[in-house]
C-alpha positions in Angstrom: 71.6 41.4 10.1 69.1 39.9 7.6 70.8 41.3 4.5 73.5 38.7 4.6 73.7 34.9 4.6 70.2 33.7 4.3 70.0 30.3 2.5 73.5 30.9 1.2 72.4 34.0 -0.9 74.3 37.2 -0.6 71.3 39.3 0.6 68.0 38.4 2.3 65.9 39.7 -0.6 63.5 37.4 -2.5 61.7 38.3 -5.7 58.3 36.5 -5.5 57.3 34.1 -8.3 55.1 36.4 -10.2 52.3 34.8 -12.2 51.4 33.7 -14.7 54.8 34.5 -16.3 55.7 38.0 -15.1 58.9 36.8 -13.4 60.7 35.4 -16.4 64.4 34.6 -17.0 65.4 38.2 -17.4 63.9 39.4 -14.1 65.1 36.3 -12.1 68.6 36.6 -13.5 68.8 40.3 -12.8 67.8 39.7 -9.1 70.2 36.8 -8.9 73.1 38.8 -10.3 72.4 41.5 -7.7 72.7 39.0 -4.9 69.1 38.2 -4.2 66.9 35.1 -4.7 64.9 35.4 -7.9 62.0 33.0 -8.5 60.6 31.8 -11.8 56.9 30.9 -11.9 56.2 27.4 -13.2 53.2 27.1 -15.6 49.9 26.3 -13.9 49.7 23.2 -16.0 52.1 20.3 -16.6 54.9 21.6 -19.0 58.1 19.9 -17.9 59.9 20.4 -21.2 59.0 24.1 -21.4 60.0 24.6 -17.8 63.3 22.9 -18.4 64.0 25.4 -21.2 62.9 28.3 -18.9 65.4 27.2 -16.3 68.2 26.7 -18.8 67.5 30.1 -20.4 67.8 31.7 -16.9 71.1 29.9 -16.4 72.4 31.4 -19.6 71.8 34.8 -18.1 73.3 34.2 -14.6 75.9 32.0 -13.0 74.2 32.5 -9.6 71.5 30.3 -8.0 67.8 31.0 -8.3 64.5 29.2 -7.7 61.2 28.2 -9.1 57.8 28.8 -7.6 55.0 26.2 -7.9 51.3 26.7 -7.1 50.2 23.4 -5.8 46.5 24.1 -6.5 47.2 23.3 -10.1 48.8 20.2 -11.8 52.4 20.2 -10.8 54.0 16.7 -10.3 55.9 16.6 -13.6 57.0 20.2 -13.2 58.4 19.5 -9.8 60.3 16.5 -11.2 61.9 18.8 -13.7 62.9 21.3 -11.0 64.5 18.6 -9.0 66.3 17.0 -12.0 67.6 20.4 -13.0 68.8 20.9 -9.4 67.5 24.4 -9.2 68.6 26.0 -5.9 65.1 26.5 -4.4 61.7 25.0 -4.8 59.1 27.5 -3.6 55.6 26.1 -3.0 52.3 27.6 -2.1 48.5 27.0 -2.0 48.5 23.3 -1.4 49.7 20.3 0.5 53.3 19.1 0.3 54.7 16.1 2.1 57.8 15.4 4.2 58.7 12.9 1.5 58.8 15.7 -1.1 61.0 17.7 1.1 63.4 14.7 1.5 63.4 14.1 -2.2 64.2 17.7 -2.9 67.0 17.6 -0.4 68.4 14.5 -2.0 68.6 16.5 -5.2 70.3 19.3 -3.5 67.2 21.6 -3.7 66.0 23.7 -0.8 62.2 23.8 -0.1 60.6 27.1 0.9 56.8 27.2 1.4 54.7 30.3 1.6 52.3 30.3 4.5 49.5 32.6 5.6 48.7 31.3 9.1 50.3 30.0 12.3 49.0 26.5 11.6 50.5 26.4 8.1 53.8 27.5 9.6 53.7 24.6 12.1 53.0 22.1 9.3 56.0 23.5 7.3 58.3 23.1 10.3 57.1 19.5 10.7 57.8 18.8 7.0 61.4 19.8 7.4 61.5 22.8 5.1 64.6 25.0 4.8 62.9 28.5 5.2 59.4 29.9 5.4 57.8 32.8 3.6 55.2 34.4 5.9 52.7 36.3 3.8 50.5 39.0 5.4 47.1 40.1 4.1 48.7 43.3 2.8 50.2 41.3 -0.1 49.3 41.8 -3.7 48.0 38.9 -5.9 46.5 35.8 -4.3 46.5 36.1 -0.5 46.6 32.8 1.3 45.7 34.0 4.8 43.7 36.5 6.8 46.3 37.8 9.3 48.3 41.0 8.9 52.0 40.7 8.7 52.8 42.7 11.8 50.8 40.2 14.0 51.5 37.0 12.1 55.3 37.4 11.6 56.3 37.6 15.3 54.0 34.6 16.1 55.8 32.5 13.6 59.2 33.8 14.8 58.3 32.6 18.3 57.1 29.3 16.9 60.4 28.7 15.1 62.4 29.5 18.2 66.1 28.5 17.9 65.5 26.2 14.9 67.7 27.0 11.9 64.7 27.9 9.6 65.0 31.5 8.2 61.8 33.4 8.1 61.1 35.7 5.1 58.4 38.4 5.4 56.0 39.1 2.6 53.2 41.6 2.2 53.2 45.3 1.4 57.0 45.7 1.6 58.5 47.9 -1.1 61.4 49.9 0.4 64.1 49.9 3.0 61.8 51.0 5.8 59.7 47.9 5.3 62.8 45.8 5.2 64.0 47.1 8.5 60.6 46.7 10.0 60.5 43.1 9.0 63.9 42.5 10.5 62.8 44.1 13.7 59.9 41.6 13.9 62.3 38.7 13.6 62.5 38.0 9.9 65.8 37.2 8.2 64.7 38.3 4.8 61.9 39.9 2.8 59.9 38.7 -0.3 58.7 41.4 -2.7 56.2 41.0 -5.5 54.7 44.3 -6.5 58.0 46.2 -6.3 59.5 43.7 -8.8 56.5 43.8 -11.2 57.4 47.5 -11.5 60.9 46.8 -12.7 62.4 47.1 -16.1 63.0 43.4 -16.5 59.5 42.2 -15.5 57.3 40.7 -18.2 54.3 42.9 -17.2 52.5 45.0 -19.7 53.8 48.6 -19.8 50.3 49.9 -18.9 50.2 47.6 -15.9 53.6 49.0 -14.7 52.5 52.5 -15.4 49.4 52.1 -13.1 51.6 50.7 -10.3 53.5 54.0 -10.3 50.5 56.2 -10.7 47.9 54.5 -8.4 48.0 54.1 -4.6 44.9 52.2 -3.6 44.3 48.5 -3.5 41.4 46.3 -2.3 41.1 42.7 -1.1 38.5 40.9 -3.3 37.5 37.6 -5.0 35.9 38.9 -8.2 38.7 37.8 -10.6 39.2 34.2 -11.8 36.5 32.7 -9.6 35.9 29.7 -12.0 39.6 28.9 -12.6 40.8 29.3 -9.1 37.8 29.2 -6.6 38.5 30.2 -3.0 41.5 32.2 -3.8 41.0 35.9 -2.7 43.4 38.5 -4.0 44.5 42.1 -3.6 44.2 44.3 -6.7 44.6 47.9 -7.8 41.4 49.9 -7.5 41.2 50.7 -11.2 38.1 52.3 -12.6 37.1 48.9 -14.0 37.4 47.1 -10.7 35.4 49.9 -8.9 32.6 49.4 -11.4 32.6 45.6 -11.1 33.6 44.8 -7.5 30.1 44.2 -6.3 29.0 41.6 -8.8 26.9 38.7 -7.4 28.9 35.7 -5.9 27.6 33.3 -8.6 29.1 35.4 -11.4 32.5 34.5 -12.9 34.6 34.8 -16.0 33.1 31.9 -17.8 30.0 33.7 -19.1 31.9 37.0 -19.8 33.0 38.2 -23.2 36.6 37.8 -24.5 38.4 41.2 -24.0 41.9 40.2 -25.0 44.6 37.7 -25.8 48.0 36.8 -24.3 50.7 34.4 -25.0 51.5 32.8 -21.6 54.4 30.3 -21.3 54.3 29.9 -25.1 50.6 29.2 -25.4 48.0 31.7 -26.7 45.2 32.3 -24.2 41.9 34.1 -24.6 41.3 36.5 -21.7 37.7 36.8 -20.6 36.4 39.8 -18.6 36.9 39.0 -14.9 39.7 36.5 -15.6 42.4 36.4 -13.0 45.2 36.9 -15.6 47.3 40.1 -15.4 48.5 41.5 -18.8 52.0 40.6 -19.9 54.0 42.3 -22.7 52.2 40.1 -25.3 48.7 41.0 -24.2 46.4 42.8 -26.6 42.9 44.0 -26.1 41.2 46.0 -23.4 44.1 46.2 -21.0 42.4 48.6 -18.6 39.7 46.1 -17.9 42.1 43.3 -16.9 43.1 42.5 -13.3 46.2 44.2 -11.9 47.5 42.7 -8.7 49.2 45.0 -6.2 50.1 45.0 -2.6 49.2 47.7 -0.1 52.7 49.3 -0.4 52.1 50.2 -4.1 51.7 53.9 -3.1 55.4 54.0 -2.3 56.5 52.9 -5.8 57.3 56.1 -7.7 59.4 54.8 -10.7 60.2 51.8 -12.8 63.7 50.7 -11.9 66.1 48.0 -13.0 65.7 45.0 -10.7 69.3 45.1 -9.6 68.8 48.7 -8.5 65.8 47.7 -6.5 68.0 45.2 -4.6 70.8 47.7 -4.2 68.4 50.4 -2.8 66.8 48.0 -0.4 70.2 46.8 1.0 71.9 50.1 1.2 68.8 51.9 2.4 68.3 49.4 5.2 71.9 49.5 6.3 71.8 53.3 6.4 68.6 53.4 8.3 69.9 51.0 10.9 73.1 53.0 11.2 71.6 56.5 11.4 68.3 55.8 13.3 69.0 52.9 15.6 72.7 52.5 16.2 72.6 54.7 19.3 69.7 52.9 21.0 
């Protein structure tokens, strides 16, 4: 089944690269030590030396392989060079074009390439580029959502497209527990990628208030109101906080640029001002009006009832899925 053997990792569980810096070395190492694939998030600007230090800090916390996620919509060439020179196990890419030449270069460095796609056409391009696995993201996902299709329809379409090729498919979007894991396996996935569930973990770099809201709230909404100027054309799924409910119908021309500063964060070592309507979630360094900041979350957030160590999240997913298959489906 999908809980063993994917890409050489012990379990088919991937911790998404949580931006801007929520999946730091502590979280990634904890997931890796539990047998999953943890993904750092590269800065959204060129910072090769900083990224190298981030990779090496992670290596000081785990002897197991891990990866780095890169958003191709932002400057990234030097960051990718660092990832390849450091021979990180996995380069995960999203939101942009990548070439067959990049995939070959990564393979020459011993690095696997795993894109995230949100459509059938993107999956076809990924296959043609020679990638090692594909993350299929459904519209249920939290954070920035790259496609319009729901996971339950898109995933089996991509499975059929892959056919008998040796390209593992990883399901993403609204999955937080063993039931979602088994459902993804039944649709043909070999693994799952979780974001929101790992934001709500002890090791994540998210602000405590953000984590608390992930446990207490259960409604999300697909929108484009946050970060319109910095990342145009990038819709996202967020918690329906009171602030969001009051601001979700702002005119399309409004964005964060002309809004007041409501807080500050240190992100990847750089102090940043946070304007109202910015697309920056609060991390542990954030000060200011936390309740008025964006809080990304997937549709499965209502199933998150406590903050757990990341290793325990992996353990519960694997053991829960095995038990569910054994008790519910073994006699079919």
